[in-house]
ZAKE-776859 format. One record per residue (C-alpha): residue number from 1; x, y, z. Coordinates in nm, 4 decimals. Example, Ala and Ser with C-alpha at 12.3 -4.5 7.8 and 13.67 -1.06 7.14 Angstrom:
% residues 2
R/1/1.2300/-0.4500/0.7800 $
R/2/1.3670/-0.1060/0.7140 $
//
This chain:
% residues 393
R/1/10.1959/15.6395/9.2530 $
R/2/10.1198/15.7424/8.8975 $
R/3/9.9158/15.4590/8.7401 $
R/4/10.0960/15.5056/8.4089 $
R/5/10.4339/15.4454/8.5735 $
R/6/10.2983/15.1440/8.7636 $
R/7/10.1631/15.0022/8.4367 $
R/8/10.5067/15.0263/8.2748 $
R/9/10.6759/14.8668/8.5778 $
R/10/10.4375/14.5708/8.5852 $
R/11/10.4521/14.5161/8.2078 $
R/12/10.8319/14.5106/8.2201 $
R/13/10.8306/14.2706/8.5129 $
R/14/10.6052/14.0167/8.3426 $
R/15/10.7787/14.0639/8.0071 $
R/16/11.1117/13.9837/8.1681 $
R/17/10.9769/13.6777/8.3498 $
R/18/10.7787/13.5185/8.0663 $
R/19/10.9236/13.2125/7.8931 $
R/20/11.0441/13.2799/7.5390 $
R/21/11.1812/12.9384/7.4549 $
R/22/11.2328/12.5897/7.5962 $
R/23/11.5869/12.4644/7.5449 $
R/24/11.5526/12.1142/7.6912 $
R/25/11.3194/11.8882/7.8874 $
R/26/11.4184/11.5892/8.1005 $
R/27/11.1910/11.3769/8.3175 $
R/28/11.2447/11.1788/8.6358 $
R/29/11.0306/10.9717/8.8692 $
R/30/10.8654/11.2124/9.1124 $
R/31/10.6902/10.9679/9.3463 $
R/32/10.8587/10.6595/9.4989 $
R/33/10.7145/10.3132/9.4445 $
R/34/10.4244/10.2366/9.6778 $
R/35/10.3089/10.5974/9.7196 $
R/36/10.0703/10.6256/9.4239 $
R/37/9.8729/10.3620/9.2356 $
R/38/9.6338/10.5377/8.9970 $
R/39/9.8841/10.7311/8.7867 $
R/40/10.2459/10.7560/8.6796 $
R/41/10.3973/11.0789/8.8134 $
R/42/10.7104/11.2408/8.6730 $
R/43/10.8916/11.5653/8.7392 $
R/44/10.9793/11.7579/8.4226 $
R/45/11.3125/11.9411/8.4440 $
R/46/11.2906/12.2274/8.1939 $
R/47/11.5644/12.4656/8.0827 $
R/48/11.4145/12.7864/7.9413 $
R/49/11.5034/13.1288/7.8070 $
R/50/11.3198/13.4178/7.9767 $
R/51/11.2109/13.7472/7.8251 $
R/52/11.5150/13.9210/7.9693 $
R/53/11.7470/13.6706/7.7989 $
R/54/11.8407/13.4748/8.1091 $
R/55/11.8608/13.0944/8.0926 $
R/56/11.7000/12.9376/8.4005 $
R/57/11.5644/12.6056/8.5200 $
R/58/11.1935/12.5435/8.5726 $
R/59/10.9997/12.2324/8.6703 $
R/60/10.6496/12.0883/8.6482 $
R/61/10.4727/11.7681/8.7493 $
R/62/10.3239/11.5418/8.4825 $
R/63/10.0645/11.2803/8.5724 $
R/64/9.9637/11.0113/8.3219 $
R/65/9.7361/10.7089/8.3229 $
R/66/10.0182/10.4780/8.2141 $
R/67/10.0573/10.2550/8.5216 $
R/68/10.2156/9.9067/8.5189 $
R/69/9.9533/9.7253/8.7287 $
R/70/9.6779/9.5628/8.5245 $
R/71/9.4399/9.5776/8.8215 $
R/72/9.5005/9.9496/8.8720 $
R/73/9.4686/10.0130/8.4989 $
R/74/9.1315/9.8431/8.5059 $
R/75/9.0227/10.0537/8.8041 $
R/76/9.1324/10.3726/8.6248 $
R/77/8.9207/10.2862/8.3211 $
R/78/8.6181/10.1652/8.5170 $
R/79/8.5997/10.4700/8.7457 $
R/80/8.7121/10.7392/8.4992 $
R/81/8.9472/10.8923/8.7542 $
R/82/9.1296/11.1152/8.5058 $
R/83/8.8042/11.2579/8.3795 $
R/84/8.6945/11.3227/8.7371 $
R/85/9.0180/11.5022/8.8229 $
R/86/9.0130/11.7080/8.5034 $
R/87/8.6556/11.8125/8.5776 $
R/88/8.7527/11.9047/8.9319 $
R/89/9.0317/12.1338/8.8140 $
R/90/8.8601/12.2914/8.5150 $
R/91/8.5098/12.3247/8.6602 $
R/92/8.5485/12.3399/9.0381 $
R/93/8.8951/12.4334/9.1653 $
R/94/8.9411/12.7200/8.9203 $
R/95/8.6104/12.8657/9.0366 $
R/96/8.7111/12.8170/9.3997 $
R/97/9.0256/13.0171/9.3308 $
R/98/8.8138/13.3002/9.1892 $
R/99/8.6120/13.2939/9.5110 $
R/100/8.9274/13.3260/9.7189 $
R/101/9.0376/13.6212/9.5072 $
R/102/8.7358/13.8101/9.6390 $
R/103/8.9262/13.8272/9.9677 $
R/104/9.2805/13.8538/9.8279 $
R/105/9.3943/13.5173/9.9601 $
R/106/9.4110/13.3098/9.6409 $
R/107/9.7895/13.2779/9.6682 $
R/108/9.7481/13.0223/9.9460 $
R/109/9.4994/12.7983/9.7694 $
R/110/9.5154/12.4498/9.9240 $
R/111/9.5880/12.2634/9.5986 $
R/112/9.8390/12.2773/9.3134 $
R/113/9.7465/12.4639/8.9958 $
R/114/9.6744/12.2797/8.6710 $
R/115/9.8876/12.4013/8.3799 $
R/116/9.7734/12.1731/8.0979 $
R/117/9.5740/11.8567/8.0308 $
R/118/9.4990/11.6093/7.7527 $
R/119/9.1538/11.4547/7.8006 $
R/120/9.1636/11.2163/7.9786 $
R/121/9.5085/11.0679/8.0114 $
R/122/9.7637/11.3378/8.0951 $
R/123/9.7763/11.6367/8.3294 $
R/124/10.0576/11.8841/8.4015 $
R/125/10.0701/12.0735/8.7322 $
R/126/10.2849/12.3351/8.8950 $
R/127/10.5668/12.1788/9.0938 $
R/128/10.5166/12.2519/9.4632 $
R/129/10.8647/12.1414/9.5670 $
R/130/11.0388/12.4661/9.4554 $
R/131/10.7751/12.6539/9.6572 $
R/132/10.8930/12.4814/9.9739 $
R/133/10.6335/12.2050/10.0054 $
R/134/10.7324/11.8535/10.1092 $
R/135/10.5626/11.5152/10.0906 $
R/136/10.5476/11.2776/10.3852 $
R/137/10.6079/10.9253/10.2639 $
R/138/10.4280/10.6283/10.4149 $
R/139/10.4729/10.4651/10.6580 $
R/140/10.3728/10.7807/10.8414 $
R/141/10.0947/10.8758/11.0806 $
R/142/10.0212/11.2459/11.1233 $
R/143/10.0449/11.4243/11.4573 $
R/144/9.7819/11.6762/11.5638 $
R/145/9.9750/11.9735/11.4287 $
R/146/9.9668/11.8316/11.0751 $
R/147/9.6188/11.6856/11.1117 $
R/148/9.4504/12.0093/11.2195 $
R/149/9.6076/12.1903/10.9253 $
R/150/9.4458/11.9370/10.6912 $
R/151/9.1151/11.9480/10.8777 $
R/152/9.1018/12.3264/10.8382 $
R/153/9.1770/12.2798/10.4691 $
R/154/8.8879/12.0375/10.4337 $
R/155/8.6536/12.2853/10.6033 $
R/156/8.7596/12.5531/10.3543 $
R/157/8.7360/12.3185/10.0551 $
R/158/8.3920/12.1862/10.1490 $
R/159/8.2636/12.5360/10.2250 $
R/160/8.3806/12.6779/9.8917 $
R/161/8.2008/12.3965/9.7114 $
R/162/7.8756/12.4861/9.8867 $
R/163/7.9155/12.8519/9.7841 $
R/164/7.9691/12.7576/9.4191 $
R/165/7.6630/12.5340/9.4307 $
R/166/7.4469/12.8036/9.5933 $
R/167/7.5540/13.0573/9.3304 $
R/168/7.4645/12.8141/9.0510 $
R/169/7.8238/12.7986/8.9216 $
R/170/7.8420/12.4206/8.9642 $
R/171/7.5936/12.1432/9.0325 $
R/172/7.7393/11.9266/9.3052 $
R/173/7.4898/11.6455/9.2545 $
R/174/7.6308/11.5920/8.9047 $
R/175/7.9414/11.4384/9.0610 $
R/176/7.9593/11.0600/9.1020 $
R/177/7.9021/10.8641/9.4189 $
R/178/8.2107/10.7676/9.6143 $
R/179/8.4226/10.4833/9.4779 $
R/180/8.4056/10.2780/9.7992 $
R/181/8.0429/10.2004/9.7220 $
R/182/8.1126/10.0257/9.3904 $
R/183/8.1696/9.6993/9.5856 $
R/184/8.5041/9.6260/9.4198 $
R/185/8.7112/9.6353/9.7429 $
R/186/8.4658/9.4468/9.9638 $
R/187/8.6121/9.0973/9.9152 $
R/188/8.9659/9.2299/9.9618 $
R/189/8.8626/9.4013/10.2842 $
R/190/8.6880/9.0862/10.4058 $
R/191/8.9931/8.8674/10.3391 $
R/192/9.2104/9.1155/10.5242 $
R/193/8.9744/9.1203/10.8218 $
R/194/8.9705/8.7403/10.8390 $
R/195/9.3509/8.7272/10.8469 $
R/196/9.3470/8.9974/11.1128 $
R/197/9.1019/8.7904/11.3187 $
R/198/9.3305/8.4864/11.2923 $
R/199/9.6254/8.6836/11.4253 $
R/200/9.4146/8.8150/11.7140 $
R/201/9.2937/8.4632/11.7922 $
R/202/9.6417/8.3098/11.8024 $
R/203/9.8516/8.5841/11.9530 $
R/204/9.6520/8.8455/12.1400 $
R/205/9.5309/8.8292/12.4985 $
R/206/9.2570/8.5625/12.5498 $
R/207/9.0155/8.8412/12.6525 $
R/208/8.9846/8.9177/12.2801 $
R/209/8.8281/8.5769/12.2005 $
R/210/8.4642/8.6999/12.2018 $
R/211/8.5503/8.9831/11.9639 $
R/212/8.7452/8.7451/11.7414 $
R/213/8.4369/8.5232/11.7145 $
R/214/8.2240/8.8219/11.6154 $
R/215/8.4782/8.9331/11.3576 $
R/216/8.5013/8.5847/11.2037 $
R/217/8.1228/8.5825/11.1610 $
R/218/8.1365/8.8946/10.9438 $
R/219/8.0573/8.8132/10.5788 $
R/220/8.1101/8.9986/10.2539 $
R/221/7.7314/9.0404/10.2402 $
R/222/7.7397/9.2022/10.5854 $
R/223/7.9965/9.4544/10.4620 $
R/224/7.7865/9.5224/10.1525 $
R/225/7.4698/9.5741/10.3578 $
R/226/7.6342/9.8052/10.6112 $
R/227/7.7940/10.0199/10.3417 $
R/228/7.4618/10.0354/10.1598 $
R/229/7.3121/10.1810/10.4794 $
R/230/7.5916/10.4389/10.4926 $
R/231/7.5366/10.5295/10.1269 $
R/232/7.1643/10.5792/10.1933 $
R/233/7.2437/10.7951/10.4961 $
R/234/7.4619/11.0162/10.2768 $
R/235/7.1877/11.0441/10.0137 $
R/236/6.9409/11.1613/10.2787 $
R/237/7.1843/11.3993/10.4501 $
R/238/7.0696/11.7615/10.4216 $
R/239/7.4247/11.8968/10.4002 $
R/240/7.6294/11.7364/10.1245 $
R/241/7.9578/11.8535/9.9733 $
R/242/8.2085/11.7677/9.7055 $
R/243/8.4520/11.5408/9.8864 $
R/244/8.8183/11.5167/9.7951 $
R/245/8.7610/11.1413/9.8090 $
R/246/9.1189/11.0251/9.8706 $
R/247/9.2478/11.2536/10.1441 $
R/248/9.5380/11.0724/10.3088 $
R/249/9.9115/11.1136/10.3656 $
R/250/10.0426/11.0402/10.0111 $
R/251/9.8030/11.3013/9.8697 $
R/252/9.9163/11.5859/10.0956 $
R/253/10.2132/11.8234/10.0967 $
R/254/10.3248/12.0557/10.3755 $
R/255/10.5388/12.3678/10.4102 $
R/256/10.7392/12.4210/10.7300 $
R/257/10.8752/12.7182/10.9214 $
R/258/11.2295/12.7478/11.0598 $
R/259/11.1308/12.5446/11.3657 $
R/260/10.9998/12.2681/11.1371 $
R/261/10.6359/12.3352/11.2268 $
R/262/10.3879/12.2953/10.9381 $
R/263/10.2064/12.6176/10.8522 $
R/264/10.0650/12.5527/10.5044 $
R/265/9.9404/12.2477/10.3165 $
R/266/9.8244/12.1384/9.9721 $
R/267/9.5814/11.8703/9.8600 $
R/268/9.6917/11.6521/9.5689 $
R/269/9.5081/11.4002/9.3519 $
R/270/9.1380/11.4777/9.3049 $
R/271/9.0806/11.1588/9.1026 $
R/272/8.8268/11.0104/9.3447 $
R/273/8.6282/11.3257/9.4257 $
R/274/8.2632/11.2545/9.4920 $
R/275/7.9373/11.4013/9.6192 $
R/276/7.8150/11.3135/9.9678 $
R/277/7.8285/11.3825/10.3385 $
R/278/8.1450/11.5638/10.4523 $
R/279/8.1880/11.2787/10.6990 $
R/280/8.3261/11.0730/10.4087 $
R/281/8.6326/11.2968/10.3777 $
R/282/8.6635/11.3375/10.7532 $
R/283/8.6500/10.9638/10.8249 $
R/284/8.8762/10.8741/10.5334 $
R/285/9.1407/11.1256/10.6354 $
R/286/9.1266/11.0690/11.0112 $
R/287/9.1221/10.6899/11.0035 $
R/288/9.3737/10.6513/10.7218 $
R/289/9.6208/10.9124/10.8453 $
R/290/9.6246/10.9088/11.2274 $
R/291/9.7020/10.6599/11.5030 $
R/292/9.4076/10.5133/11.6904 $
R/293/9.5201/10.6566/12.0235 $
R/294/9.5590/11.0038/11.8709 $
R/295/9.2082/10.9863/11.7256 $
R/296/9.0492/10.8757/12.0509 $
R/297/9.2262/11.1393/12.2606 $
R/298/9.1592/11.4293/12.0219 $
R/299/8.8377/11.3463/11.8355 $
R/300/8.6354/11.6323/11.9856 $
R/301/8.9051/11.8877/11.9048 $
R/302/8.9312/11.7578/11.5473 $
R/303/8.5579/11.7931/11.4919 $
R/304/8.5476/12.1383/11.6503 $
R/305/8.8333/12.2477/11.4239 $
R/306/8.6506/12.1260/11.1128 $
R/307/8.3195/12.2840/11.2135 $
R/308/8.4912/12.6153/11.2868 $
R/309/8.6713/12.6202/10.9492 $
R/310/8.3561/12.5237/10.7595 $
R/311/8.1453/12.7823/10.9413 $
R/312/8.3985/13.0623/10.8854 $
R/313/8.4057/12.9854/10.5127 $
R/314/8.0278/12.9787/10.4815 $
R/315/7.9938/13.2996/10.6837 $
R/316/8.2597/13.4795/10.4798 $
R/317/8.0606/13.4260/10.1595 $
R/318/7.7184/13.4814/10.3196 $
R/319/7.5956/13.1267/10.2628 $
R/320/7.2170/13.1188/10.3054 $
R/321/7.1525/12.7448/10.2986 $
R/322/7.1264/12.4789/10.5666 $
R/323/7.4488/12.4187/10.7561 $
R/324/7.5343/12.1421/11.0041 $
R/325/7.5810/12.1911/11.3752 $
R/326/7.8806/12.0396/11.5489 $
R/327/7.6507/11.7834/11.7081 $
R/328/7.5098/11.6834/11.3685 $
R/329/7.8598/11.6353/11.2301 $
R/330/7.9576/11.4163/11.5248 $
R/331/7.6383/11.2144/11.4764 $
R/332/7.7261/11.1793/11.1081 $
R/333/8.0689/11.0446/11.1997 $
R/334/7.8971/10.7866/11.4167 $
R/335/7.6704/10.6886/11.1254 $
R/336/7.9705/10.6174/10.9011 $
R/337/8.1846/10.4630/11.1784 $
R/338/8.1643/10.1097/11.0357 $
R/339/8.3402/10.2273/10.7206 $
R/340/8.5860/10.4364/10.9229 $
R/341/8.6922/10.1366/11.1294 $
R/342/8.7261/9.9139/10.8229 $
R/343/8.9509/10.1744/10.6619 $
R/344/9.1625/10.1992/10.9765 $
R/345/9.2159/9.8227/11.0017 $
R/346/9.2946/9.7544/10.6349 $
R/347/9.5190/10.0600/10.6179 $
R/348/9.7223/9.9712/10.9263 $
R/349/9.9777/9.7493/10.7515 $
R/350/10.0808/9.9928/10.4740 $
R/351/10.0912/10.2757/10.7289 $
R/352/10.3277/10.0875/10.9619 $
R/353/10.5585/9.9223/10.7068 $
R/354/10.7511/10.0539/10.4095 $
R/355/10.5866/9.8148/10.1671 $
R/356/10.3052/10.0385/10.0481 $
R/357/9.9463/9.9356/9.9790 $
R/358/9.8414/9.5728/10.0134 $
R/359/9.6847/9.5920/9.6668 $
R/360/9.4883/9.2896/9.5496 $
R/361/9.6773/9.0279/9.7522 $
R/362/9.6553/8.9531/10.1212 $
R/363/10.0105/8.9179/10.2531 $
R/364/9.9706/8.6869/10.5532 $
R/365/10.3246/8.7204/10.6820 $
R/366/10.3011/9.1001/10.6852 $
R/367/9.9669/9.0937/10.8638 $
R/368/10.1011/8.8483/11.1213 $
R/369/10.4163/9.0486/11.1916 $
R/370/10.2348/9.3815/11.2198 $
R/371/9.9292/9.2824/11.4225 $
R/372/10.1339/9.0579/11.6491 $
R/373/10.3182/9.3595/11.7893 $
R/374/10.2300/9.4726/12.1402 $
R/375/10.1799/9.8313/12.0225 $
R/376/9.9239/9.7131/11.7676 $
R/377/9.7078/9.5632/12.0395 $
R/378/9.7414/9.8809/12.2446 $
R/379/9.6610/10.1044/11.9473 $
R/380/9.3670/9.8940/11.8284 $
R/381/9.2247/9.7971/12.1643 $
R/382/8.9779/10.0750/12.2572 $
R/383/8.8594/10.1365/11.9017 $
R/384/8.8282/9.7685/11.8182 $
R/385/8.6107/9.7000/12.1214 $
R/386/8.3832/9.9917/12.0322 $
R/387/8.3676/9.8706/11.6714 $
R/388/8.2774/9.5141/11.7748 $
R/389/8.0129/9.6203/12.0256 $
R/390/7.8464/9.8573/11.7811 $
R/391/7.8740/9.6779/11.4483 $
R/392/7.9459/9.3068/11.4963 $
R/393/7.6988/9.0459/11.6117 $
//
C-alpha cells in the first residue's frame, strides 16, 4: 500500500476519534465497601464530543487518598502508598510497556494504563470494564484456571523488572522494603491467632490439643523474630525483583471467553510494591487467594508455571544475570512459609464471609462461626499441622 495513502487514512482515523470537548462528568462508587481500604475509587462517566462530531460516552477510574477510616488514613501517610504507586506507573510500568512493544504485544499489558496523576493524592486510570474485564468480589477463592493466569502474569512482571534493572533503566534496590516488615500488623495478627487457637481448643477434634498449646505459646516477639529472619533471607537472596506487594483477589481483573473461561488478566493497585524475593508475591497471592486444599494439591504445578513464565520472559530479552532454578524457588517458598501461613490464617475470615477485611478489630463471633465449621478444619488441617511442626515450639 502507498505509504502516503496509509498516512492519510491513519491521520483521519485518529482525528475522528480524538476528544474535542467534554460535555459532562458524573462520578459513582466503583468498588463496593470492603473491597479496598487504601483509597477511594470512583468511576467517572464522561460525555464527550469526538473529532467527527459524534457525542459518545467514555469512562475512567479515579483513585484518591480520601478514605473514611482514620487508621487507614494513617497507614497511607506513613507508608507513602500513593507515591509508591505513582512511581511504579511513571518509572516502571511505562518502561515495561516499551519493552513489550519490542515484540508487538504491548496491547495485552497485565495492568491498567495511567492517564493522569496529581502527586501524591489522585490518580486517573483507563476503565477496564468497557474492555470486558471483570472483578471478582470477596469472599472468593480462585480456582486453578484463574490462579495460573495470575501466576504467569507475575512471572512476566517480575522478569520485565529484571530486564529494566539490567539495562540500567531503573534501580530496583531504590524501592522500599515490603510493608509487612514495618511491624504494624504484628499485634493484630497475634490477637487473631489467639482467638483462632481458642476456637480450635473448644470446638475442634481433641487431636488438635498439642497444636493448640503450641499456637497459644506464640508471642508477638516470636512473630517479629521470625519475620526478621525472612526479611534477612530476602536481603541475601541473589535473585530479587520488584514485587507487586498486594497481589490478591480484590486487586485483579479477568476477561472471559464465551465459555466463561478466563483468558486475560490485569493487576490493579501497585501501592505496596516493594523490592525483595519473588517468593513474597508468590506467597502473598497463593495464600491469600486460594483454598488450602487447592494449594496443597497443586503447589508443584503452580511453581512450575511461575518458573516457566519467568524463564521465558528473561530468555526473550536475553537476560544475562543470575536466575533462579525451580528448586531454588521452592526452597525460597519454604523459607518464607511462616509468613505465608500467617497470611492464610488471618485472611480466612474475610475470604469466607461477605464482611471484608477484619481491619483493626478482632471480631470474636465471626472467628468462632467461621473456624467452627467442619470444612474449615478440613481445609486447615494438613497445612496447619505442617505449620505447627515447622514453626511452633
